[in-house]
N, C-alpha and C positions, 0 to 999 in steps of 0.2 A: 533374554532377561524376563523374569516373571512380572506380572502386572503390579504386584505390591512393591517390588524393588523400583520399578519405574515411577510409581506414585510417590514413594518415599523421597525420590530425587527431586520432585517438583513441588513439595509442600513443606511447611514448617513442622518441627517435631510435635508441637501442640496439635496441629491439624491432623497429623498422622495418628496421634494418640486417640483423638476423637473418632477418626475413621475406624481404627481397630476396635474401639469400644462398640461402635454402631454395628460393625460386622459381627462381633461376638454376640450382641443382643439378637440380631437377626438369625444367626445360626442356632442360638438357644431356643428361640421361638419355634423354629421348624422342628427341632428335636422334641420339644414339649407337645406340639400338635400330634406328632407321630405316636407319642405315649398315650395321649388322650384318645386317639382313634382306637388303639388296642384296648384301652380300659373301658371305653364306652360300649363296646360289644357286650362285655360282662354286666356293666351297669344296666343296660337296656334289657338284657336277659333276666335280670333280677327284678324287673318291673320299675326301675327308677329312671329318672331323668337328671340332667346335669346343668348346674349353674356355673358359668365360666367368667372369671374376672380378668380383664386385660387393661393396659394403660389407656388406650385410645382407639379411635375409629379404624386406623390402618391395621392395627393388630387384630381388631375384631373382624374386619373383613377377611383377613387372611385365615383366621380360625374358621370362620363360617364357610368360606369357599372350600377349604380342604376337608372339613367335616361333611359338607354336602357331597363333595366328590367321592367320599368314602361311603356314602349311602345313609348319612344321618341327617334328618331334617333339623335344621338349626335356625333359630330366630335371632337375627342381629339387632339387638336393642339400640345400637349406635348408628344404624344406617340412616344417613342424612336424608334419604329419599322418603323415609317414613314420616307420615303426618302424626300428630299427637294421637289421633284416633287409631292409626295403624299400630302404634306402640301399645296403646291400651288394649287393643284386640289381641295382639300377639301375646302380651303378658297374661291376659285373662285365659287364653288357651293353655299357656304353659302352667298356670296355677290351678287349672281344673283337672282333678284326678280322673274325671270321665272323658277327658279329651287327650288323645295320644298323638296329636299332629306333630308336636315338637319333641325331639329327643334331647335337645340342649338349647340353652339360651346363653348368648354371649353379651356381656355388657362392660362398659368402662366404669371406673370408680366415680367419675363425674355424674353419670346418669344412675348408677346403682347404689353405691354405699350411702345409706341413710336416706335415699330418695326413692328407692324402689322396693316394693314388697314382693318377694319371689317365693313365698311359702304357699302351701296349699297342697301341692303335689310333689314338690322337689325336696329331697333330703340329702342331696349330694352336691358339694361345691368344690371348686378348684381355683386356687390363685395361680394363674399362669405367669403374670408379670406383677412385680411388686408396685405398690402405690408409692407416691412421693412423701406421704405423711403417715405416721404410725397410727394416729387416731382414725384416719380414713380406713386403714387396713383392718383395725378392730371392728369398725362399723360394717365393713364388707362381710366379715365373718359372722356378723349377727343378722345378715340378710334373710336367713332361713329360719330364724327363731320367731316364735309367736306364742302367745298365751294359749294354753290348752293343747300344745303339741303332744302327740303320742309317740313320736319317734325323734330321737336326738339327731340333729344334722351331723354329717361327717364332712370334714374339710381336709383337703390336701393342699399343701403349698409346694409348688414345683420349684426345683432348684437344680441347675446343671452346673457341675463343677467346672472350674477353669473358664468361666464366662463372666460377663459383666453382672450376672446375678450377684456375685460376691460384693461388688460395690453397692448395688441397689439395696441388698439386704443389710449391709453394714450401716448405711445411712439411716435406715429405720432402727437398727440396734442402738445407734448413737442417740437418736431422738428418744428412744424408750429409756435408755440409761439416764439421760438428763431428766426425764419425767419422774423416774424413780427417786431421784435426788431432790428435785425442785417442787414436784407436785405429787407426792406419794398417795394422797387421797384420790386424786383423779386417776392415777395409774391403777390403784386397787379397784376402782369402779369399772375400769375396762377389763382388767385381768381377773374376772370373777371366779375362775376355776383354781386360782392359786393365792394363798395367803402370803402376801409380800412381807418378809421380815424387815423390821426397822434397822437402819444403820446407826450405830452409836454416834452421838454428836461429837465425840472426841476424835472421830475419824474425819479428816478434812482433805481438801485439795485432791490431788491425784489418787491418794489412797481411797478416798470416798468414791471416786469414779471407778476404780478397780472393783470395789465392793458392789457397786450398782451393776456392773457388767457381769459379776458372778451371780447376782440375783437373777438377772436375765438368762444366764446360762441354766439356772435351776428351773426357770419357767419353760425354756425351749428344749431342755435335756440334750444339749449338743455335746456335752462332755468337755468343752473348751470355751474359754472366754474370747470374745471378739475385741477386747480392749487393744491388743497389739495391732489390730488392723488399721487403727487410726493413722499409723505412720507408714502404711504399705500402699503400693500400687495394687489395683485389683488383680492384676495378673499373677501376683504372688500370694494372694490371700488363701487359696485352697491348697497350697503346697504342704507336704507333710511336716516340714520344719515350722511352718506357721501355725499349724494345728497343735503341734507339740508345745510351742511357745505359749499358745492360748491355754493349754492344760496347766502350765506353770502359773499363769496369772489367775486362773480359776482357783488353784490351791492357795495362792497368796490372798485372794479375796476371802476365802473361807477362814484362813488363819487370822486375818485382820478382824473379821466380824466376831470371831471367838476370843480374840485377844486385842481389844481396841487400844490398849496402851502401848502396843509394840510398833506403832506406825513409824517411829523414828529409826527402826532397824532396816526399813526398806527405803533406800535412797538410790540415786543414780550411781553412786560409788559402790554400793553393795549388791545391786540386783544381779549382775552377771555372776558374781561369786556364789550367791544363793542358788541361782539356776544350776550351776555346775555341781552343787552339792545335793540337788533335789533328784529324787528317783521317780520317774513317771509312774502314774497310777497310784502313788502313795501320797498321804497327807503330809504337809510340811510339819516339821517338829521344831521346837525352839533350838535344839542342838544344831540343826541344819541352818537355821536362820542366823544364829550368832557365830557359827563357824567352828563348833566343837567337833564337826565331822569333816573328813577330808573330801576334796572334790572327787567325783566319780569318773571313771575312765570314759563313760558314755554320757557324761553330764549334758544337760540341755543347754543349747546355745540360744541366746535371745538377740533381738535387734536384727532379725532376718528381713530381707527385702525392704529395707527402709528407703523411702523416697527422699531425695534432697529437700530440705526445708520443712519436712513433716515431723511432728511429734517432738519438738524441741523441749517442751515442758513435761513430757511423759517420763514415767519410770521404766 
């Protein structure tokens, strides 16, 4: 009997779910470090160094150890053995264009986002693990910005399909969609590269949430809405059916924003029929919404991978 089967027989389903999530996170981190090692060779050859964000000290230590083993000098800003002076010295070296001691610096959000200035010599950043808060993530991505900069920093957010990244990313998407609805001015101040369109006040409830997720889709350029993921387990979020369902909800969001008086057409009773009449990669039309077109033989199926008890109020 394999170890996972043995473990499943001795713990509760909830504990097993937590174990599988932790295992998926650990596997994803190892994959990401491997990708960083491959990329850092080119980054270093181009004369750049790399700022790396992780969730906490354990991940930071793992990143540092593997990068060091691969031959890249890495400063661990989270190392508890460092004194305040050690951190200041390491940061000064990392920020000094004339000092090439460190190829990379790894930090947590607690020590880095909004608290550390990492500019001066570094113009490349990577988000290895997602933060728990969307505003913290935005602050982290501003860590390399400074007045008078001559080179625009480049950021990469790492994401491994079919891992717990899906849940971590969705939690941030949900926070950002809520911010778009409840604090649009604050959201615009964070999302400075994108002019956030207003949502018509006549659009309310779940319809408004669908529109907020579509605005987020336009910011992230994913091609699909993450709205349906609110009712899914993380293990189903990256499945093709889930992404296709997300494409439908993105189209619904765009249709609602263009036609704010039609919200009553989208109900729990009509959504499945609308989905079956919608052709992927096409915009929704009024004919497809109200049923003047027949269902397509390959129409989109919604309510995929729904977890019991999740999404009761959703469309």
